[in-house]
C-alpha positions in Angstrom: 14.9 1.8 -21.9 15.0 5.0 -20.0 12.9 7.1 -22.3 10.0 4.6 -21.4 10.7 4.6 -18.1 10.9 8.5 -18.3 7.5 8.2 -19.7 5.8 5.4 -17.2 7.4 7.8 -14.3 5.1 10.4 -15.9 2.0 8.3 -16.4 2.1 6.8 -12.8 3.0 10.6 -11.7 0.0 12.2 -13.2 -2.2 8.8 -12.5 -1.0 9.1 -8.9 -2.1 12.8 -8.8 -5.8 12.3 -10.1 -6.1 9.7 -8.3 -5.0 11.5 -5.0 -7.6 14.0 -6.0 -10.4 11.5 -5.8 -9.8 9.2 -3.4 -8.8 8.9 -0.1 -5.3 8.2 1.8 -5.7 5.3 3.8 -6.2 5.9 8.0 -3.4 5.1 10.6 -4.7 1.4 11.5 -5.2 0.7 8.0 -1.7 1.8 6.8 -0.2 -0.2 10.0 -2.1 -3.6 8.8 -0.7 -2.8 5.5 2.9 -2.5 6.2 4.0 -3.8 9.6 5.7 -6.8 9.8 5.6 -7.0 5.9 8.2 -6.5 3.1 7.5 -4.9 0.3 9.1 -4.2 -3.2 8.3 -1.3 -5.3 7.9 -1.3 -9.0 11.4 0.0 -10.6 10.6 3.2 -9.9 11.5 4.9 -6.1 12.6 8.4 -5.0 15.6 9.0 -3.8 17.3 12.6 -2.7 14.0 14.1 -4.3 14.8 12.2 -8.1 13.3 9.7 -9.5 15.0 6.8 -10.1 14.9 3.5 -12.2 15.4 1.1 -9.4 13.3 -1.3 -6.9 13.5 -1.1 -3.4 12.8 -3.7 -1.5 11.9 -2.5 2.4 11.3 -4.6 5.8 8.4 -2.5 8.2 9.4 -4.2 11.4 7.6 -4.1 14.7 8.6 -1.6 17.2 9.2 0.6 14.3 12.3 -0.6 12.7 13.2 -0.3 9.2 15.4 -2.5 6.8 16.2 -1.7 3.2 17.6 -2.6 -0.2 17.5 -1.7 -3.4 18.1 -4.0 -6.3 20.8 -2.0 -8.0 23.4 0.6 -6.1 22.3 3.7 -6.5 24.8 6.3 -7.4 26.9 7.7 -4.2 24.4 5.9 -1.7 24.8 2.5 -0.4 22.4 -0.7 -1.6 21.2 -1.3 1.7 20.1 1.2 4.7 18.3 0.6 8.2 16.1 3.5 9.9 12.6 3.8 11.6 9.4 4.3 10.7 6.1 5.3 12.6 2.3 6.2 10.9 1.0 9.4 12.6 -2.5 10.0 13.8 -3.5 11.1 10.2 -2.0 8.0 8.4 1.3 9.7 7.2 3.7 7.0 7.3 7.2 8.7 8.4 10.5 7.0 7.6 14.1 7.9 8.7 16.7 6.2 6.8 20.3 6.2 8.5 22.0 7.3 5.3 19.7 7.5 2.5 17.9 10.2 4.3 20.4 11.2 6.5 18.1 10.5 9.2 15.9 13.3 8.4 12.1 12.0 8.2 10.4 11.4 5.0 6.6 11.1 5.3 4.1 10.2 2.9 0.4 9.1 2.4 -0.8 5.8 1.3 -3.2 5.2 -1.3 -4.8 1.9 -1.8 -5.8 0.9 -5.2 -7.5 -2.1 -6.7 -3.6 -3.4 -7.1 -1.3 -1.8 -5.4 -0.5 0.8 -2.9 0.0 4.4 -3.9 2.7 6.5 -2.1 2.5 10.3 -2.5 5.0 12.6 -0.4 3.7 15.7 1.6 4.0 17.9 -1.2 1.9 15.6 -3.7 4.4 14.5 -5.4 4.7 10.7 -6.5 7.3 9.0 -4.0 6.8 4.6 -5.1 4.3 2.1 -5.7 3.7 -1.4 -4.6 1.7 -4.1 -6.3 0.0 -6.1 -3.4 1.5 -9.3 -4.8 5.2 -7.9 -3.8 3.7 -7.8 0.2 4.7 -10.4 2.0 4.8 -11.2 5.5 8.1 -11.1 7.5 11.7 -9.9 6.9 12.5 -10.9 3.2 15.5 -8.2 3.1 17.7 -10.0 5.6 
């Protein structure tokens, strides 16, 4: 199972890099419209402390910059849920600060729209996560 998750991660990472080179990241209005007052649930692959983990995270991007998140399975040495803030910068970067998961340090990503998903690539051009459109729901579905 872990081997197939690693292969999946490598495929997504390599695909995301080639897509990132050929498509343009979403602008501030596009990103805000895609995320504000929405709950997203990622594919079972996310980045935590710079490492890819095989876990699904649901995140509510509240109005006014409030953020609520919950992993499906409790990560090692981290709480299952966290709260924080988010903002979209003028260049379209989404920056999040989790109280515990990022120790209140901002993590910024660019958002790329594919035909069936949003892909999040960090400022070092590394894969952060991906969410399929059918896993984006209006309102707070986290709690």
